[in-house]
Every structure is written in structure tokens, then in C-alpha cells.
VOLUMDREN-397578 format. One line per field, with one value per atom (N, C-alpha, C, O): residue in three letters; chain; atom name; x, y, z. Coordinates in pm, 1 decimal. Atoms other than C-alpha are relative to their C-alpha. Layout:
N
res <- ALA:...
chain <- A:...
atom <- CA:...
east <- X:...
north <- Y:...
up <- Z:...
//
This chain:
64
res <- MET:MET:MET:MET:LYS:LYS:LYS:LYS:ASN:ASN:ASN:ASN:LEU:LEU:LEU:LEU:GLN:GLN:GLN:GLN:SER:SER:SER:SER:ILE:ILE:ILE:ILE:LEU:LEU:LEU:LEU:LYS:LYS:LYS:LYS:GLU:GLU:GLU:GLU:ILE:ILE:ILE:ILE:SER:SER:SER:SER:GLU:GLU:GLU:GLU:ILE:ILE:ILE:ILE:THR:THR:THR:THR:THR:THR:THR:THR:ASP:ASP:ASP:ASP:ILE:ILE:ILE:ILE:GLU:GLU:GLU:GLU:THR:THR:THR:THR:ASN:ASN:ASN:ASN:TYR:TYR:TYR:TYR:PRO:PRO:PRO:PRO:GLU:GLU:GLU:GLU:LEU:LEU:LEU:LEU:TYR:TYR:TYR:TYR:ARG:ARG:ARG:ARG:SER:SER:SER:SER:LEU:LEU:LEU:LEU:ASP:ASP:ASP:ASP:GLU:GLU:GLU:GLU:ASN:ASN:ASN:ASN:PRO:PRO:PRO:PRO:MET:MET:MET:MET:THR:THR:THR:THR:ILE:ILE:ILE:ILE:ALA:ALA:ALA:ALA:THR:THR:THR:THR:SER:SER:SER:SER:ASN:ASN:ASN:ASN:HIS:HIS:HIS:HIS:PRO:PRO:PRO:PRO:HIS:HIS:HIS:HIS:VAL:VAL:VAL:VAL:ASP:ASP:ASP:ASP:LYS:LYS:LYS:LYS:VAL:VAL:VAL:VAL:ALA:ALA:ALA:ALA:MET:MET:MET:MET:LYS:LYS:LYS:LYS:GLU:GLU:GLU:GLU:TYR:TYR:TYR:TYR:LEU:LEU:LEU:LEU:GLU:GLU:GLU:GLU:SER:SER:SER:SER:LEU:LEU:LEU:LEU:LYS:LYS:LYS:LYS:GLU:GLU:GLU:GLU:LEU:LEU:LEU:LEU:LEU:LEU:LEU:LEU:LYS:LYS:LYS:LYS:HIS:HIS:HIS:HIS:HIS:HIS:HIS:HIS:LEU:LEU:LEU:LEU
chain <- A:A:A:A:A:A:A:A:A:A:A:A:A:A:A:A:A:A:A:A:A:A:A:A:A:A:A:A:A:A:A:A:A:A:A:A:A:A:A:A:A:A:A:A:A:A:A:A:A:A:A:A:A:A:A:A:A:A:A:A:A:A:A:A:A:A:A:A:A:A:A:A:A:A:A:A:A:A:A:A:A:A:A:A:A:A:A:A:A:A:A:A:A:A:A:A:A:A:A:A:A:A:A:A:A:A:A:A:A:A:A:A:A:A:A:A:A:A:A:A:A:A:A:A:A:A:A:A:A:A:A:A:A:A:A:A:A:A:A:A:A:A:A:A:A:A:A:A:A:A:A:A:A:A:A:A:A:A:A:A:A:A:A:A:A:A:A:A:A:A:A:A:A:A:A:A:A:A:A:A:A:A:A:A:A:A:A:A:A:A:A:A:A:A:A:A:A:A:A:A:A:A:A:A:A:A:A:A:A:A:A:A:A:A:A:A:A:A:A:A:A:A:A:A:A:A:A:A:A:A:A:A:A:A:A:A:A:A:A:A:A:A:A:A:A:A:A:A:A:A:A:A:A:A:A:A
atom <- N:CA:C:O:N:CA:C:O:N:CA:C:O:N:CA:C:O:N:CA:C:O:N:CA:C:O:N:CA:C:O:N:CA:C:O:N:CA:C:O:N:CA:C:O:N:CA:C:O:N:CA:C:O:N:CA:C:O:N:CA:C:O:N:CA:C:O:N:CA:C:O:N:CA:C:O:N:CA:C:O:N:CA:C:O:N:CA:C:O:N:CA:C:O:N:CA:C:O:N:CA:C:O:N:CA:C:O:N:CA:C:O:N:CA:C:O:N:CA:C:O:N:CA:C:O:N:CA:C:O:N:CA:C:O:N:CA:C:O:N:CA:C:O:N:CA:C:O:N:CA:C:O:N:CA:C:O:N:CA:C:O:N:CA:C:O:N:CA:C:O:N:CA:C:O:N:CA:C:O:N:CA:C:O:N:CA:C:O:N:CA:C:O:N:CA:C:O:N:CA:C:O:N:CA:C:O:N:CA:C:O:N:CA:C:O:N:CA:C:O:N:CA:C:O:N:CA:C:O:N:CA:C:O:N:CA:C:O:N:CA:C:O:N:CA:C:O:N:CA:C:O:N:CA:C:O:N:CA:C:O:N:CA:C:O:N:CA:C:O:N:CA:C:O:N:CA:C:O:N:CA:C:O:N:CA:C:O
east <- 27.9:-1567.4:111.9:164.2:-108.4:-1312.6:-40.7:-158.1:29.8:-1282.7:10.1:64.0:6.7:-1330.6:137.6:153.6:-135.0:-959.2:54.8:116.5:-51.2:-874.8:-77.6:-20.5:79.8:-1160.6:51.2:67.4:-51.2:-1032.7:138.0:168.4:-132.6:-679.6:-13.8:56.9:20.0:-804.1:-56.8:-19.0:53.0:-1004.1:113.7:121.6:-113.4:-690.2:91.7:137.7:-88.9:-483.3:-59.4:10.4:61.1:-730.4:-14.9:-0.9:10.2:-783.7:135.9:144.0:-135.6:-406.9:37.1:97.4:-26.1:-379.3:-71.7:-13.1:76.7:-653.7:61.5:75.6:-58.6:-497.3:131.0:157.0:-132.2:-152.5:-6.0:59.3:-2.6:-234.4:-114.0:-104.4:117.3:-571.3:-53.2:-165.2:41.7:-586.4:-131.8:-207.4:126.8:-873.4:-118.0:-225.5:104.0:-1077.0:-6.5:-114.7:-4.5:-964.5:-80.8:-146.6:77.2:-1117.2:-149.3:-221.9:143.7:-1456.4:-44.4:-164.3:38.5:-1446.3:-83.9:-172.8:78.7:-1583.3:-145.0:-233.1:135.9:-1890.1:-70.0:-188.6:58.2:-1946.0:-106.4:-76.9:107.2:-2283.4:33.4:-22.3:-35.8:-2125.7:73.8:76.7:-77.8:-1914.6:-81.3:-32.2:84.0:-2203.1:-84.4:-164.6:77.7:-2346.9:-143.7:-168.2:140.3:-2724.9:-47.4:-162.3:34.6:-2720.5:123.6:234.9:-112.9:-2503.7:97.5:217.9:-83.7:-2373.1:-31.1:-95.0:32.2:-2390.6:68.5:181.5:-55.2:-2337.2:79.9:23.7:-85.8:-2042.2:34.1:97.4:-27.6:-2023.1:70.1:100.8:-71.5:-1857.5:-71.4:-7.2:77.4:-2137.7:14.0:35.4:-12.2:-2123.2:139.4:153.0:-136.9:-1744.6:23.7:92.3:-12.7:-1764.8:-68.0:-14.9:70.9:-2021.1:81.4:89.0:-82.5:-1797.0:121.4:156.7:-113.4:-1498.6:-41.3:29.2:47.6:-1699.9:-30.2:-5.6:28.4:-1811.5:130.1:134.8:-130.1:-1446.2:55.5:107.6:-48.2:-1354.1:-75.1:-14.4:81.2:-1641.3:34.4:44.3:-35.7:-1553.3:130.6:140.3:-128.8:-1193.8:-13.3:44.1:19.8:-1300.2:-63.0:-18.2:67.2:-1533.2:88.8:80.1:-91.6:-1269.2:105.3:141.8:-103.6:-1013.3:-59.0:12.6
north <- -141.7:-8718.0:78.7:38.5:-82.2:-8445.3:66.4:94.7:-74.3:-8280.3:149.5:189.6:-144.4:-7905.5:60.6:149.7:-55.0:-7836.9:-21.1:69.5:24.3:-7999.3:81.3:122.8:-82.8:-7812.3:143.7:207.0:-135.9:-7481.3:14.1:116.8:-1.7:-7567.9:6.9:83.1:0.9:-7641.2:133.5:181.2:-132.3:-7315.0:101.5:183.2:-91.1:-7127.5:-18.8:79.0:29.2:-7298.6:48.8:110.7:-41.2:-7235.8:151.6:210.9:-145.4:-6875.6:63.5:162.2:-49.8:-6817.9:-19.2:69.1:26.4:-6977.4:102.6:156.7:-97.9:-6750.9:139.1:212.1:-132.2:-6443.1:17.5:123.7:-7.3:-6521.6:-7.5:70.4:28.7:-6651.9:62.0:73.5:-54.1:-6496.6:122.8:120.0:-116.6:-6149.0:60.1:114.3:-52.2:-6045.6:-78.7:-22.3:83.2:-6333.2:22.5:22.5:-21.6:-6270.0:122.3:121.7:-121.4:-5921.0:-29.0:38.8:29.7:-6077.5:-88.3:-107.6:86.1:-6305.2:74.1:14.3:-78.5:-6024.3:11.5:34.6:-11.3:-6017.3:-135.1:-142.6:133.7:-6391.2:-11.4:15.0:10.1:-6451.4:-93.6:-78.1:93.0:-6733.3:70.9:21.3:-68.4:-6478.8:103.5:162.6:-99.6:-6253.9:-66.4:-155.3:56.9:-6334.2:51.0:166.4:-39.3:-6330.4:43.3:84.5:-45.3:-6250.5:59.7:45.4:-63.1:-6061.8:-103.2:-78.1:105.1:-6385.0:-132.5:-220.1:123.2:-6654.8:-120.8:-112.4:124.9:-7012.1:-63.5:-99.0:58.4:-7148.1:-140.7:-161.0:138.2:-7523.0:-70.4:-9.2:80.4:-7799.1:-0.8:8.6:4.0:-7814.9:132.3:132.8:-131.7:-7439.7:19.3:73.2:-14.8:-7449.2:-89.0:-49.3:91.3:-7749.3:60.8:53.7:-64.8:-7563.9:118.1:138.7:-112.4:-7256.9:-49.1:9.4:57.5:-7470.1:-42.1:-13.8:44.0:-7622.9:120.0:114.7:-119.0:-7276.2:63.4:113.2:-51.0:-7163.2:-84.7:-31.7:90.3:-7467.6:23.4:26.5:-24.6:-7403.3:134.4:145.9:-132.8:-7035.5:-6.1:48.9:13.0:-7121.0:-82.4:-46.9:86.4:-7397.5:77.7:67.0:-77.9:-7164.5:112.8:150.0:-106.6:-6892.2:-53.3:12.7:58.6:-7124.6:-42.1:-93.6
up <- 11.5:-1002.6:68.5:172.4:-53.5:-941.0:130.5:154.4:-121.9:-604.5:-29.2:-132.3:20.9:-565.0:-21.9:-105.3:13.6:-526.9:-141.7:-197.7:135.1:-861.5:-104.0:-204.9:90.3:-1032.5:3.7:-100.6:-13.9:-894.4:-64.2:-124.8:62.5:-1007.6:-152.4:-218.4:144.2:-1358.7:-48.8:-155.8:34.2:-1364.4:-3.5:-95.3:-5.4:-1264.1:-120.6:-179.5:112.3:-1533.4:-132.4:-212.7:127.2:-1815.5:-6.1:-113.1:-3.4:-1704.6:-28.8:-101.8:25.7:-1702.6:-147.1:-208.0:141.4:-2047.3:-87.9:-181.6:77.2:-2181.7:15.4:-82.7:-25.3:-2019.3:-75.7:-132.3:62.2:-2158.1:-152.5:-222.0:143.3:-2504.7:-79.9:-202.1:68.9:-2587.3:75.1:126.1:-78.7:-2426.3:-47.0:33.7:50.5:-2653.3:56.9:77.6:-60.4:-2511.5:150.3:209.0:-145.1:-2154.8:41.5:145.6:-30.9:-2164.7:6.5:79.2:1.1:-2232.7:116.0:135.7:-111.8:-1928.6:102.5:163.1:-95.0:-1709.9:-43.9:38.9:52.6:-1935.8:-6.4:-38.6:3.5:-1915.3:108.4:225.0:-99.6:-1742.0:116.3:224.9:-107.2:-1538.8:113.4:226.0:-102.9:-1351.5:77.0:173.2:-64.7:-1251.8:107.3:78.6:-110.6:-912.1:-5.9:-41.0:1.1:-884.5:137.1:153.0:-134.2:-514.7:65.8:15.2:-69.0:-268.7:56.5:61.8:-58.1:-112.2:-69.1:-10.8:72.5:-378.7:62.5:110.6:-50.4:-267.6:-113.0:-216.6:102.1:-463.4:44.8:148.4:-34.0:-463.7:-115.3:-217.7:97.8:-659.3:-135.3:-239.9:124.2:-916.3:-75.3:-196.5:63.1:-983.7:-59.8:-169.7:49.6:-1021.9:-121.5:-215.6:115.0:-1256.3:-122.8:-233.7:110.4:-1469.2:-53.5:-174.6:42.9:-1476.3:-78.5:-180.8:71.5:-1579.4:-140.1:-237.0:131.7:-1862.4:-89.8:-210.3:80.4:-1975.1:-50.4:-162.9:44.2:-1987.8:-114.2:-212.3:106.0:-2194.7:-130.3:-237.4:119.7:-2436.1:-63.0:-185.2:48.7:-2464.5:-77.6:-187.3:68.2:-2554.6:-126.1:-229.1:116.8:-2792.1:-115.2:-229.3:104.5:-2982.4:-52.7:-169.8:41.0:-2990.7:-97.8:-195.1:85.8:-3145.4:-132.7:-218.6
//
């Protein structure tokens, strides 16, 4: 299983790819439910970041 640092690196890379190559999709990332916190101080852990990474991959896959 990946460590948190590698998950965050991959999130950064895919987000940069979307921003650079798919600006119309990048604008919708702010509306993605995965990015909306449900509390004032959400607990962000490895599982949550992995789920967010997978949601980014799915979003890009469906866009393409």
C-alpha cells in the first residue's frame, strides 16, 4: 500500500495535468463533493486521500 506522501504526490501530479491539459475540467474540481469538508476541522488521513485520488482518476477517465 502506498504511503501518504506518494498519494499526495500523485494527487498533485494529476491535478496539475488536469489544470494544464483540461482547463474546462479543472474548473469543476471546486464543485467536486470530495473537496467539500463536512466539518470545520476535517480529519484528513491516508484513506481519505486515497479516495480523493481515485475520484480524480475517475473524473479524468470519464472526461476523456
